[in-house]
PQR file with spaces between the fields and no chain letter, atoms N, CA, C, O and H, PARSE charges and radii, in Angstrom:
ATOM       1  N    UNK     1       1.024   -1.216   -0.203 -0.4000 1.5000
ATOM       2  CA   UNK     1      -0.102   -0.246   -0.115 -0.0000 2.0000
ATOM       3  C    UNK     1       1.053    1.347   -0.208  0.5500 1.7000
ATOM       4  O    UNK     1       2.236    1.294    0.130 -0.5500 1.4000
ATOM       5  N    UNK     2       0.661    2.091   -0.506 -0.4000 1.5000
ATOM       6  CA   UNK     2       1.156    3.693   -0.659 -0.0000 2.0000
ATOM       7  C    UNK     2       0.742    4.337   -0.010  0.5500 1.7000
ATOM       8  O    UNK     2      -0.433    4.351   -0.377 -0.5500 1.4000
ATOM       9  H    UNK     2      -0.300    2.134   -0.780  0.4000 1.0000
ATOM      10  N    UNK     3       0.871    5.362    1.279 -0.4000 1.5000
ATOM      11  CA   UNK     3       0.381    6.172    1.547 -0.0000 2.0000
ATOM      12  C    UNK     3       1.339    7.924    1.132  0.5500 1.7000
ATOM      13  O    UNK     3       2.466    8.105    0.671 -0.5500 1.4000
ATOM      14  H    UNK     3       1.825    5.351    1.577  0.4000 1.0000
ATOM      15  N    UNK     4       0.263    8.915    1.556 -0.4000 1.5000
ATOM      16  CA   UNK     4       0.915   10.026    1.385 -0.0000 2.0000
ATOM      17  C    UNK     4       0.777   10.761    2.310  0.5500 1.7000
ATOM      18  O    UNK     4      -0.402   10.887    2.642 -0.5500 1.4000
ATOM      19  H    UNK     4      -0.653    8.768    1.930  0.4000 1.0000
ATOM      20  N    UNK     5       1.863   11.612    3.193 -0.4000 1.5000
ATOM      21  CA   UNK     5       1.444   12.059    4.512 -0.0000 2.0000
ATOM      22  C    UNK     5       1.616   13.261    4.342  0.5500 1.7000
ATOM      23  O    UNK     5       2.374   13.457    3.392 -0.5500 1.4000
ATOM      24  H    UNK     5       2.820   11.510    2.923  0.4000 1.0000
ATOM      25  N    UNK     6       1.206   14.320    4.902 -0.4000 1.5000
ATOM      26  CA   UNK     6       1.199   15.474    4.733 -0.0000 2.0000
ATOM      27  C    UNK     6       1.138   16.099    6.338  0.5500 1.7000
ATOM      28  O    UNK     6       0.483   15.551    7.224 -0.5500 1.4000
ATOM      29  H    UNK     6       0.591   14.161    5.674  0.4000 1.0000
ATOM      30  N    UNK     7       1.907   17.291    6.531 -0.4000 1.5000
ATOM      31  CA   UNK     7       1.658   18.144    7.751 -0.0000 2.0000
ATOM      32  C    UNK     7       0.564   19.031    7.841  0.5500 1.7000
ATOM      33  O    UNK     7       0.237   19.807    6.942 -0.5500 1.4000
ATOM      34  H    UNK     7       2.439   17.737    5.811  0.4000 1.0000
ATOM      35  N    UNK     8      -0.129   18.883    9.181 -0.4000 1.5000
ATOM      36  CA   UNK     8      -1.342   19.633    9.022 -0.0000 2.0000
ATOM      37  C    UNK     8      -1.158   21.069    9.250  0.5500 1.7000
ATOM      38  O    UNK     8      -1.797   21.761    8.457 -0.5500 1.4000
ATOM      39  H    UNK     8       0.137   18.253    9.911  0.4000 1.0000
ATOM      40  N    UNK     9      -0.358   21.799   10.241 -0.4000 1.5000
ATOM      41  CA   UNK     9      -0.180   22.544   10.701 -0.0000 2.0000
ATOM      42  C    UNK     9       1.405   23.180   10.626  0.5500 1.7000
ATOM      43  O    UNK     9       2.364   22.412   10.556 -0.5500 1.4000
ATOM      44  H    UNK     9       0.161   21.237   10.885  0.4000 1.0000
ATOM      45  N    UNK    10       1.567   24.583   10.647 -0.4000 1.5000
ATOM      46  CA   UNK    10       2.985   25.224   10.796 -0.0000 2.0000
ATOM      47  C    UNK    10       3.239   25.034   12.380  0.5500 1.7000
ATOM      48  O    UNK    10       2.435   25.485   13.196 -0.5500 1.4000
ATOM      49  H    UNK    10       0.788   25.207   10.704  0.4000 1.0000
ATOM      50  N    UNK    11       4.327   24.387   12.741 -0.4000 1.5000
ATOM      51  CA   UNK    11       4.897   24.397   13.864 -0.0000 2.0000
ATOM      52  C    UNK    11       6.714   24.044   14.165  0.5500 1.7000
ATOM      53  O    UNK    11       7.483   23.385   13.466 -0.5500 1.4000
ATOM      54  H    UNK    11       4.980   24.020   12.078  0.4000 1.0000
ATOM      55  N    UNK    12       6.948   24.699   15.343 -0.4000 1.5000
ATOM      56  CA   UNK    12       8.203   24.918   15.640 -0.0000 2.0000
ATOM      57  C    UNK    12       8.753   24.134   16.837  0.5500 1.7000
ATOM      58  O    UNK    12       8.820   24.790   17.877 -0.5500 1.4000
ATOM      59  H    UNK    12       6.323   25.234   15.911  0.4000 1.0000
ATOM      60  N    UNK    13       9.094   23.067   16.886 -0.4000 1.5000
ATOM      61  CA   UNK    13       9.406   22.254   17.939 -0.0000 2.0000
ATOM      62  C    UNK    13      10.914   21.287   17.846  0.5500 1.7000
ATOM      63  O    UNK    13      11.287   20.345   17.146 -0.5500 1.4000
ATOM      64  H    UNK    13       9.040   22.534   16.041  0.4000 1.0000
ATOM      65  N    UNK    14      11.491   22.074   18.924 -0.4000 1.5000
ATOM      66  CA   UNK    14      12.929   21.426   18.977 -0.0000 2.0000
ATOM      67  C    UNK    14      13.882   21.587   18.117  0.5500 1.7000
ATOM      68  O    UNK    14      14.843   20.871   17.836 -0.5500 1.4000
ATOM      69  H    UNK    14      11.188   22.839   19.492  0.4000 1.0000
ATOM      70  N    UNK    15      13.328   23.178   17.490 -0.4000 1.5000
ATOM      71  CA   UNK    15      14.217   23.413   16.718 -0.0000 2.0000
ATOM      72  C    UNK    15      14.136   23.000   15.105  0.5500 1.7000
ATOM      73  O    UNK    15      14.994   23.275   14.266 -0.5500 1.4000
ATOM      74  H    UNK    15      12.547   23.759   17.719  0.4000 1.0000
ATOM      75  N    UNK    16      13.113   22.401   14.916 -0.4000 1.5000
ATOM      76  CA   UNK    16      12.812   21.630   14.000 -0.0000 2.0000
ATOM      77  C    UNK    16      11.123   22.691   13.237  0.5500 1.7000
ATOM      78  O    UNK    16      10.118   23.021   13.867 -0.5500 1.4000
ATOM      79  H    UNK    16      12.416   22.177   15.597  0.4000 1.0000
ATOM      80  N    UNK    17      11.341   22.857   12.243 -0.4000 1.5000
ATOM      81  CA   UNK    17      10.262   23.888   11.744 -0.0000 2.0000
ATOM      82  C    UNK    17       9.395   23.252   10.517  0.5500 1.7000
ATOM      83  O    UNK    17       9.728   23.266    9.332 -0.5500 1.4000
ATOM      84  H    UNK    17      12.157   22.588   11.732  0.4000 1.0000
ATOM      85  N    UNK    18       8.363   22.766   10.998 -0.4000 1.5000
ATOM      86  CA   UNK    18       7.350   21.728   10.047 -0.0000 2.0000
ATOM      87  C    UNK    18       6.238   22.914    9.471  0.5500 1.7000
ATOM      88  O    UNK    18       5.566   23.698   10.141 -0.5500 1.4000
ATOM      89  H    UNK    18       8.092   22.754   11.961  0.4000 1.0000
ATOM      90  N    UNK    19       6.294   22.758    8.083 -0.4000 1.5000
ATOM      91  CA   UNK    19       5.431   23.910    7.565 -0.0000 2.0000
ATOM      92  C    UNK    19       3.972   23.013    6.801  0.5500 1.7000
ATOM      93  O    UNK    19       3.992   22.090    5.987 -0.5500 1.4000
ATOM      94  H    UNK    19       6.840   22.120    7.539  0.4000 1.0000
ATOM      95  N    UNK    20       3.008   23.588    7.324 -0.4000 1.5000
ATOM      96  CA   UNK    20       1.943   23.184    6.628 -0.0000 2.0000
ATOM      97  C    UNK    20       1.753   22.645    5.020  0.5500 1.7000
ATOM      98  O    UNK    20       2.025   23.509    4.187 -0.5500 1.4000
ATOM      99  H    UNK    20       2.992   24.338    7.985  0.4000 1.0000
ATOM     100  N    UNK    21       1.469   21.777    4.668 -0.4000 1.5000
ATOM     101  CA   UNK    21       1.687   20.890    3.175 -0.0000 2.0000
ATOM     102  C    UNK    21       2.768   20.324    3.112  0.5500 1.7000
ATOM     103  O    UNK    21       2.728   19.398    2.302 -0.5500 1.4000
ATOM     104  H    UNK    21       1.249   21.075    5.345  0.4000 1.0000
ATOM     105  N    UNK    22       3.678   20.442    3.569 -0.4000 1.5000
ATOM     106  CA   UNK    22       4.652   19.631    3.617 -0.0000 2.0000
ATOM     107  C    UNK    22       4.248   18.127    3.529  0.5500 1.7000
ATOM     108  O    UNK    22       3.415   17.655    4.303 -0.5500 1.4000
ATOM     109  H    UNK    22       3.710   21.194    4.228  0.4000 1.0000
ATOM     110  N    UNK    23       4.921   17.323    2.474 -0.4000 1.5000
ATOM     111  CA   UNK    23       4.454   15.998    2.033 -0.0000 2.0000
ATOM     112  C    UNK    23       5.833   14.764    1.956  0.5500 1.7000
ATOM     113  O    UNK    23       7.040   14.977    1.837 -0.5500 1.4000
ATOM     114  H    UNK    23       5.597   17.706    1.846  0.4000 1.0000
ATOM     115  N    UNK    24       5.216   13.682    2.055 -0.4000 1.5000
ATOM     116  CA   UNK    24       6.511   12.639    1.878 -0.0000 2.0000
ATOM     117  C    UNK    24       5.237   11.329    1.334  0.5500 1.7000
ATOM     118  O    UNK    24       4.028   11.397    1.557 -0.5500 1.4000
ATOM     119  H    UNK    24       4.235   13.508    2.151  0.4000 1.0000
ATOM     120  N    UNK    25       5.846   10.390    0.713 -0.4000 1.5000
ATOM     121  CA   UNK    25       4.931    9.290    0.231 -0.0000 2.0000
ATOM     122  C    UNK    25       5.876    8.100    0.729  0.5500 1.7000
ATOM     123  O    UNK    25       7.094    8.235    0.603 -0.5500 1.4000
ATOM     124  H    UNK    25       6.828   10.335    0.532  0.4000 1.0000
ATOM     125  N    UNK    26       5.400    7.065    1.230 -0.4000 1.5000
ATOM     126  CA   UNK    26       6.059    5.584    1.870 -0.0000 2.0000
ATOM     127  C    UNK    26       5.050    4.653    1.440  0.5500 1.7000
ATOM     128  O    UNK    26       3.872    4.983    1.298 -0.5500 1.4000
ATOM     129  H    UNK    26       4.411    6.956    1.333  0.4000 1.0000
ATOM     130  N    UNK    27       5.590    3.243    1.185 -0.4000 1.5000
ATOM     131  CA   UNK    27       5.093    2.278    0.755 -0.0000 2.0000
ATOM     132  C    UNK    27       5.096    1.422    2.168  0.5500 1.7000
ATOM     133  O    UNK    27       6.122    1.412    2.847 -0.5500 1.4000
ATOM     134  H    UNK    27       6.546    2.975    1.301  0.4000 1.0000
ATOM     135  N    UNK    28       3.974    0.738    2.570 -0.4000 1.5000
ATOM     136  CA   UNK    28       4.004   -0.139    3.613 -0.0000 2.0000
ATOM     137  C    UNK    28       2.820   -0.890    3.770  0.5500 1.7000
ATOM     138  O    UNK    28       1.701   -0.409    3.596 -0.5500 1.4000
ATOM     139  H    UNK    28       3.140    0.746    2.019  0.4000 1.0000
ATOM     140  N    UNK    29       3.134   -2.551    4.232 -0.4000 1.5000
ATOM     141  CA   UNK    29       2.144   -3.383    3.937 -0.0000 2.0000
ATOM     142  C    UNK    29       1.221   -3.440    4.874  0.5500 1.7000
ATOM     143  O    UNK    29       0.223   -4.121    4.637 -0.5500 1.4000
ATOM     144  H    UNK    29       4.043   -2.942    4.374  0.4000 1.0000
ATOM     145  N    UNK    30       1.342   -2.703    6.226 -0.4000 1.5000
ATOM     146  CA   UNK    30       0.218   -2.909    7.219 -0.0000 2.0000
ATOM     147  C    UNK    30      -0.353   -1.391    7.164  0.5500 1.7000
ATOM     148  O    UNK    30       0.250   -0.347    6.918 -0.5500 1.4000
ATOM     149  H    UNK    30       2.152   -2.150    6.419  0.4000 1.0000
ATOM     150  N    UNK    31      -1.976   -1.661    7.535 -0.4000 1.5000
ATOM     151  CA   UNK    31      -2.823   -0.438    7.673 -0.0000 2.0000
ATOM     152  C    UNK    31      -2.446    0.521    9.104  0.5500 1.7000
ATOM     153  O    UNK    31      -2.941    1.639    9.246 -0.5500 1.4000
ATOM     154  H    UNK    31      -2.465   -2.509    7.735  0.4000 1.0000
ATOM     155  N    UNK    32      -1.754    0.074    9.854 -0.4000 1.5000
ATOM     156  CA   UNK    32      -1.501    0.939   10.409 -0.0000 2.0000
ATOM     157  C    UNK    32       0.000    1.329   10.575  0.5500 1.7000
ATOM     158  O    UNK    32       0.890    1.026   11.369 -0.5500 1.4000
ATOM     159  H    UNK    32      -1.351   -0.834    9.738  0.4000 1.0000
ATOM     160  N    UNK    33      -0.101    2.084    9.548 -0.4000 1.5000
ATOM     161  CA   UNK    33       1.495    3.102    9.286 -0.0000 2.0000
ATOM     162  C    UNK    33       2.077    3.706   10.706  0.5500 1.7000
ATOM     163  O    UNK    33       3.224    3.443   11.068 -0.5500 1.4000
ATOM     164  H    UNK    33      -0.824    2.331    8.903  0.4000 1.0000
ATOM     165  N    UNK    34       1.326    4.410   11.359 -0.4000 1.5000
ATOM     166  CA   UNK    34       2.052    4.971   12.600 -0.0000 2.0000
ATOM     167  C    UNK    34       1.601    4.466   13.887  0.5500 1.7000
ATOM     168  O    UNK    34       1.544    5.166   14.899 -0.5500 1.4000
ATOM     169  H    UNK    34       0.394    4.624   11.064  0.4000 1.0000
ATOM     170  N    UNK    35       1.370    3.575   13.845 -0.4000 1.5000
ATOM     171  CA   UNK    35       0.872    2.791   15.116 -0.0000 2.0000
ATOM     172  C    UNK    35       2.011    1.569   15.386  0.5500 1.7000
ATOM     173  O    UNK    35       1.980    0.821   16.364 -0.5500 1.4000
ATOM     174  H    UNK    35       1.416    3.006   13.024  0.4000 1.0000
ATOM     175  N    UNK    36       2.921    1.533   14.415 -0.4000 1.5000
ATOM     176  CA   UNK    36       4.130    0.543   14.861 -0.0000 2.0000
ATOM     177  C    UNK    36       5.706    1.138   14.677  0.5500 1.7000
ATOM     178  O    UNK    36       5.831    2.205   14.076 -0.5500 1.4000
ATOM     179  H    UNK    36       2.946    2.140   13.621  0.4000 1.0000
ATOM     180  N    UNK    37       6.708    0.561   15.108 -0.4000 1.5000
ATOM     181  CA   UNK    37       7.917    1.660   14.877 -0.0000 2.0000
ATOM     182  C    UNK    37       8.368    1.418   13.600  0.5500 1.7000
ATOM     183  O    UNK    37       8.972    2.354   13.076 -0.5500 1.4000
ATOM     184  H    UNK    37       6.606   -0.306   15.596  0.4000 1.0000
ATOM     185  N    UNK    38       8.226    0.352   12.927 -0.4000 1.5000
ATOM     186  CA   UNK    38       8.789    0.063   11.571 -0.0000 2.0000
ATOM     187  C    UNK    38       8.171    1.106   10.690  0.5500 1.7000
ATOM     188  O    UNK    38       9.055    1.601    9.992 -0.5500 1.4000
ATOM     189  H    UNK    38       7.735   -0.408   13.353  0.4000 1.0000
ATOM     190  N    UNK    39       7.030    1.617   10.459 -0.4000 1.5000
ATOM     191  CA   UNK    39       5.827    2.498    9.872 -0.0000 2.0000
ATOM     192  C    UNK    39       6.448    3.738   10.219  0.5500 1.7000
ATOM     193  O    UNK    39       6.685    4.495    9.278 -0.5500 1.4000
ATOM     194  H    UNK    39       6.311    1.215   11.027  0.4000 1.0000
ATOM     195  N    UNK    40       6.856    4.218   11.723 -0.4000 1.5000
ATOM     196  CA   UNK    40       6.981    5.498   11.977 -0.0000 2.0000
ATOM     197  C    UNK    40       8.758    5.466   11.789  0.5500 1.7000
ATOM     198  O    UNK    40       9.253    6.427   12.379 -0.5500 1.4000
ATOM     199  H    UNK    40       6.664    3.603   12.488  0.4000 1.0000
ATOM     200  N    UNK    41       9.560    4.778   11.259 -0.4000 1.5000
ATOM     201  CA   UNK    41      10.789    5.017   11.139 -0.0000 2.0000
ATOM     202  C    UNK    41      10.959    5.432    9.562  0.5500 1.7000
ATOM     203  O    UNK    41      11.787    6.188    9.055 -0.5500 1.4000
ATOM     204  H    UNK    41       9.157    3.998   10.780  0.4000 1.0000
ATOM     205  N    UNK    42       9.726    4.566    8.861 -0.4000 1.5000
ATOM     206  CA   UNK    42       9.800    4.914    7.444 -0.0000 2.0000
ATOM     207  C    UNK    42       9.131    6.106    7.068  0.5500 1.7000
ATOM     208  O    UNK    42       9.580    6.651    6.060 -0.5500 1.4000
ATOM     209  H    UNK    42       9.053    3.952    9.273  0.4000 1.0000
ATOM     210  N    UNK    43       8.125    6.668    7.656 -0.4000 1.5000
ATOM     211  CA   UNK    43       7.762    8.130    7.667 -0.0000 2.0000
ATOM     212  C    UNK    43       9.117    9.171    7.805  0.5500 1.7000
ATOM     213  O    UNK    43       9.374   10.123    7.067 -0.5500 1.4000
ATOM     214  H    UNK    43       7.760    6.226    8.475  0.4000 1.0000
ATOM     215  N    UNK    44       9.955    8.653    9.068 -0.4000 1.5000
ATOM     216  CA   UNK    44      10.997    9.705    9.927 -0.0000 2.0000
ATOM     217  C    UNK    44      11.713    9.951    8.583  0.5500 1.7000
ATOM     218  O    UNK    44      11.737   11.023    7.979 -0.5500 1.4000
ATOM     219  H    UNK    44       9.746    7.881    9.667  0.4000 1.0000
ATOM     220  N    UNK    45      12.449    8.476    8.106 -0.4000 1.5000
ATOM     221  CA   UNK    45      13.290    8.828    6.760 -0.0000 2.0000
ATOM     222  C    UNK    45      12.665    9.365    5.615  0.5500 1.7000
ATOM     223  O    UNK    45      13.289   10.207    4.969 -0.5500 1.4000
ATOM     224  H    UNK    45      12.429    7.605    8.596  0.4000 1.0000
ATOM     225  N    UNK    46      11.365    8.968    5.200 -0.4000 1.5000
ATOM     226  CA   UNK    46      10.865    9.768    3.904 -0.0000 2.0000
ATOM     227  C    UNK    46      11.167   11.382    3.991  0.5500 1.7000
ATOM     228  O    UNK    46      11.654   12.060    3.086 -0.5500 1.4000
ATOM     229  H    UNK    46      10.858    8.284    5.724  0.4000 1.0000
ATOM     230  N    UNK    47      10.655   11.961    5.649 -0.4000 1.5000
ATOM     231  CA   UNK    47      10.525   13.357    5.776 -0.0000 2.0000
ATOM     232  C    UNK    47      11.826   13.870    5.802  0.5500 1.7000
ATOM     233  O    UNK    47      11.964   15.056    5.504 -0.5500 1.4000
ATOM     234  H    UNK    47      10.260   11.411    6.384  0.4000 1.0000
ATOM     235  N    UNK    48      12.917   13.128    6.135 -0.4000 1.5000
ATOM     236  CA   UNK    48      14.481   13.665    6.038 -0.0000 2.0000
ATOM     237  C    UNK    48      15.002   13.615    4.766  0.5500 1.7000
ATOM     238  O    UNK    48      15.931   14.271    4.295 -0.5500 1.4000
ATOM     239  H    UNK    48      12.805   12.165    6.377  0.4000 1.0000
ATOM     240  N    UNK    49      14.256   12.703    4.216 -0.4000 1.5000
ATOM     241  CA   UNK    49      15.025   12.609    2.658 -0.0000 2.0000
ATOM     242  C    UNK    49      14.771   13.562    1.566  0.5500 1.7000
ATOM     243  O    UNK    49      15.589   13.952    0.733 -0.5500 1.4000
ATOM     244  H    UNK    49      13.501   12.170    4.599  0.4000 1.0000
ATOM     245  N    UNK    50      13.418   13.915    1.688 -0.4000 1.5000
ATOM     246  CA   UNK    50      12.579   14.659    0.894 -0.0000 2.0000
ATOM     247  C    UNK    50      12.389   16.218    1.178  0.5500 1.7000
ATOM     248  O    UNK    50      12.209   17.081    0.319 -0.5500 1.4000
ATOM     249  H    UNK    50      12.754   13.598    2.365  0.4000 1.0000
ATOM     250  N    UNK    51      12.475   16.428    2.747 -0.4000 1.5000
ATOM     251  CA   UNK    51      12.101   18.203    3.089 -0.0000 2.0000
ATOM     252  C    UNK    51      13.013   17.855    4.156  0.5500 1.7000
ATOM     253  O    UNK    51      12.503   18.404    5.133 -0.5500 1.4000
ATOM     254  H    UNK    51      12.621   15.727    3.445  0.4000 1.0000
ATOM     255  N    UNK    52      14.231   17.172    4.609 -0.4000 1.5000
ATOM     256  CA   UNK    52      15.070   17.784    5.756 -0.0000 2.0000
ATOM     257  C    UNK    52      14.698   17.690    6.753  0.5500 1.7000
ATOM     258  O    UNK    52      15.570   18.106    7.515 -0.5500 1.4000
ATOM     259  H    UNK    52      14.645   16.726    3.816  0.4000 1.0000
ATOM     260  N    UNK    53      13.473   17.221    7.510 -0.4000 1.5000
ATOM     261  CA   UNK    53      13.207   17.625    8.867 -0.0000 2.0000
ATOM     262  C    UNK    53      13.237   16.422    9.346  0.5500 1.7000
ATOM     263  O    UNK    53      13.481   15.446    8.636 -0.5500 1.4000
ATOM     264  H    UNK    53      12.764   16.883    6.890  0.4000 1.0000
ATOM     265  N    UNK    54      12.954   16.344   10.803 -0.4000 1.5000
ATOM     266  CA   UNK    54      13.156   14.895   11.581 -0.0000 2.0000
ATOM     267  C    UNK    54      11.828   15.018   12.530  0.5500 1.7000
ATOM     268  O    UNK    54      11.664   15.634   13.583 -0.5500 1.4000
ATOM     269  H    UNK    54      12.756   17.137   11.379  0.4000 1.0000
ATOM     270  N    UNK    55      11.067   14.314   11.869 -0.4000 1.5000
ATOM     271  CA   UNK    55       9.650   14.217   12.751 -0.0000 2.0000
ATOM     272  C    UNK    55       9.834   13.674   14.173  0.5500 1.7000
ATOM     273  O    UNK    55       9.103   14.136   15.049 -0.5500 1.4000
ATOM     274  H    UNK    55      11.201   13.814   11.013  0.4000 1.0000
ATOM     275  N    UNK    56      10.683   12.795   14.467 -0.4000 1.5000
ATOM     276  CA   UNK    56      10.639   12.348   15.615 -0.0000 2.0000
ATOM     277  C    UNK    56      11.252   13.157   16.392  0.5500 1.7000
ATOM     278  O    UNK    56      10.903   13.011   17.563 -0.5500 1.4000
ATOM     279  H    UNK    56      11.276   12.419   13.756  0.4000 1.0000
ATOM     280  N    UNK    57      12.276   14.212   16.170 -0.4000 1.5000
ATOM     281  CA   UNK    57      12.756   14.847   17.003 -0.0000 2.0000
ATOM     282  C    UNK    57      11.728   16.198   17.223  0.5500 1.7000
ATOM     283  O    UNK    57      11.675   16.912   18.224 -0.5500 1.4000
ATOM     284  H    UNK    57      12.560   14.331   15.219  0.4000 1.0000
ATOM     285  N    UNK    58      11.017   16.305   16.103 -0.4000 1.5000
ATOM     286  CA   UNK    58       9.836   17.336   16.649 -0.0000 2.0000
ATOM     287  C    UNK    58       8.633   16.430   17.211  0.5500 1.7000
ATOM     288  O    UNK    58       7.530   16.803   16.814 -0.5500 1.4000
ATOM     289  H    UNK    58      11.060   15.725   15.289  0.4000 1.0000
ATOM     290  N    UNK    59       8.635   15.682   17.780 -0.4000 1.5000
ATOM     291  CA   UNK    59       7.490   14.847   18.105 -0.0000 2.0000
ATOM     292  C    UNK    59       6.245   14.795   17.559  0.5500 1.7000
ATOM     293  O    UNK    59       5.225   14.844   18.247 -0.5500 1.4000
ATOM     294  H    UNK    59       9.532   15.379   18.103  0.4000 1.0000
ATOM     295  N    UNK    60       6.252   14.680   16.126 -0.4000 1.5000
ATOM     296  CA   UNK    60       4.990   14.812   15.246 -0.0000 2.0000
ATOM     297  C    UNK    60       4.792   13.289   14.385  0.5500 1.7000
ATOM     298  O    UNK    60       4.222   13.348   13.295 -0.5500 1.4000
ATOM     299  H    UNK    60       7.081   14.640   15.568  0.4000 1.0000
ATOM     300  N    UNK    61       5.088   12.456   14.700 -0.4000 1.5000
ATOM     301  CA   UNK    61       5.022   11.129   14.447 -0.0000 2.0000
ATOM     302  C    UNK    61       3.795   10.433   14.976  0.5500 1.7000
ATOM     303  O    UNK    61       3.793    9.351   15.563 -0.5500 1.4000
ATOM     304  H    UNK    61       5.550   12.408   15.585  0.4000 1.0000
ATOM     305  N    UNK    62       2.553   11.327   14.645 -0.4000 1.5000
ATOM     306  CA   UNK    62       1.439   10.916   14.724 -0.0000 2.0000
ATOM     307  C    UNK    62       0.131   11.753   13.903  0.5500 1.7000
ATOM     308  O    UNK    62       0.314   12.872   13.423 -0.5500 1.4000
ATOM     309  H    UNK    62       2.554   12.206   14.168  0.4000 1.0000
ATOM     310  N    UNK    63      -1.345   10.959   13.811 -0.4000 1.5000
ATOM     311  CA   UNK    63      -2.300   11.699   13.298 -0.0000 2.0000
ATOM     312  C    UNK    63      -2.784   13.414   13.405  0.5500 1.7000
ATOM     313  O    UNK    63      -3.290   14.146   12.554 -0.5500 1.4000
ATOM     314  H    UNK    63      -1.494   10.051   14.201  0.4000 1.0000
ATOM     315  N    UNK    64      -2.379   13.675   14.854 -0.4000 1.5000
ATOM     316  CA   UNK    64      -2.484   15.036   15.401 -0.0000 2.0000
ATOM     317  C    UNK    64      -1.682   16.041   14.372  0.5500 1.7000
ATOM     318  O    UNK    64      -2.020   17.159   13.983 -0.5500 1.4000
ATOM     319  H    UNK    64      -1.968   13.080   15.545  0.4000 1.0000
ATOM     320  N    UNK    65      -0.580   15.319   14.078 -0.4000 1.5000
ATOM     321  CA   UNK    65       0.356   16.292   13.063 -0.0000 2.0000
ATOM     322  C    UNK    65       0.274   15.983   11.819  0.5500 1.7000
ATOM     323  O    UNK    65       0.604   16.907   11.075 -0.5500 1.4000
ATOM     324  H    UNK    65      -0.305   14.411   14.394  0.4000 1.0000
ATOM     325  N    UNK    66      -0.100   14.853   11.217 -0.4000 1.5000
ATOM     326  CA   UNK    66       0.092   14.028   10.097 -0.0000 2.0000
ATOM     327  C    UNK    66      -1.230   13.967    9.499  0.5500 1.7000
ATOM     328  O    UNK    66      -2.106   13.595   10.279 -0.5500 1.4000
ATOM     329  H    UNK    66      -0.368   14.103   11.821  0.4000 1.0000
ATOM     330  N    UNK    67      -1.659   14.279    8.122 -0.4000 1.5000
ATOM     331  CA   UNK    67      -2.938   13.565    7.606 -0.0000 2.0000
ATOM     332  C    UNK    67      -2.296   12.219    6.402  0.5500 1.7000
ATOM     333  O    UNK    67      -1.616   12.273    5.378 -0.5500 1.4000
ATOM     334  H    UNK    67      -0.947   14.581    7.488  0.4000 1.0000
ATOM     335  N    UNK    68      -2.798   11.337    7.013 -0.4000 1.5000
ATOM     336  CA   UNK    68      -2.349   10.144    6.100 -0.0000 2.0000
ATOM     337  C    UNK    68      -3.259    9.790    5.196  0.5500 1.7000
ATOM     338  O    UNK    68      -4.445    9.938    5.489 -0.5500 1.4000
ATOM     339  H    UNK    68      -3.351   11.292    7.846  0.4000 1.0000
ATOM     340  N    UNK    69      -2.897    9.265    3.949 -0.4000 1.5000
ATOM     341  CA   UNK    69      -4.079    9.465    2.820 -0.0000 2.0000
ATOM     342  C    UNK    69      -3.146    8.267    2.272  0.5500 1.7000
ATOM     343  O    UNK    69      -1.931    8.262    2.079 -0.5500 1.4000
ATOM     344  H    UNK    69      -1.933    9.145    3.712  0.4000 1.0000
ATOM     345  N    UNK    70      -4.377    6.973    2.031 -0.4000 1.5000
ATOM     346  CA   UNK    70      -3.630    5.888    1.379 -0.0000 2.0000
ATOM     347  C    UNK    70      -4.264    5.983   -0.181  0.5500 1.7000
ATOM     348  O    UNK    70      -5.423    6.137   -0.565 -0.5500 1.4000
ATOM     349  H    UNK    70      -5.364    6.977    2.188  0.4000 1.0000
ATOM     350  N    UNK    71      -3.219    5.851   -0.779 -0.4000 1.5000
ATOM     351  CA   UNK    71      -3.334    6.323   -2.319 -0.0000 2.0000
ATOM     352  C    UNK    71      -3.818    4.973   -3.363  0.5500 1.7000
ATOM     353  O    UNK    71      -4.596    5.045   -4.314 -0.5500 1.4000
ATOM     354  H    UNK    71      -2.278    5.725   -0.466  0.4000 1.0000
ATOM     355  N    UNK    72      -3.095    3.748   -2.853 -0.4000 1.5000
ATOM     356  CA   UNK    72      -3.667    2.517   -3.187 -0.0000 2.0000
ATOM     357  C    UNK    72      -3.539    1.314   -2.824  0.5500 1.7000
ATOM     358  O    UNK    72      -4.228    0.436   -3.345 -0.5500 1.4000
ATOM     359  H    UNK    72      -2.464    3.690   -2.079  0.4000 1.0000
C-alpha cells in the first residue's frame, strides 16, 4: 500500500520547523502505518530525505500532526 503523508499545521518544536503542506510518500504493507515502530521509521526517513526535517525530533509522528492518505 502506498501512503501520502502531509503536515497539517505550521509548528516549530525542538529547533525543527514544520510547514503546513510538507509531504512524503511511503510504501507499507500494514494498515497501521504510524501505529508501529517500522512504519514510524519509514515516515521519519521519508521526511528526512524529501524535506530535511526529523519528525521524531519534532515529536510529530502521529495523526495529530500528519494527515495520512492511502493512495492505493
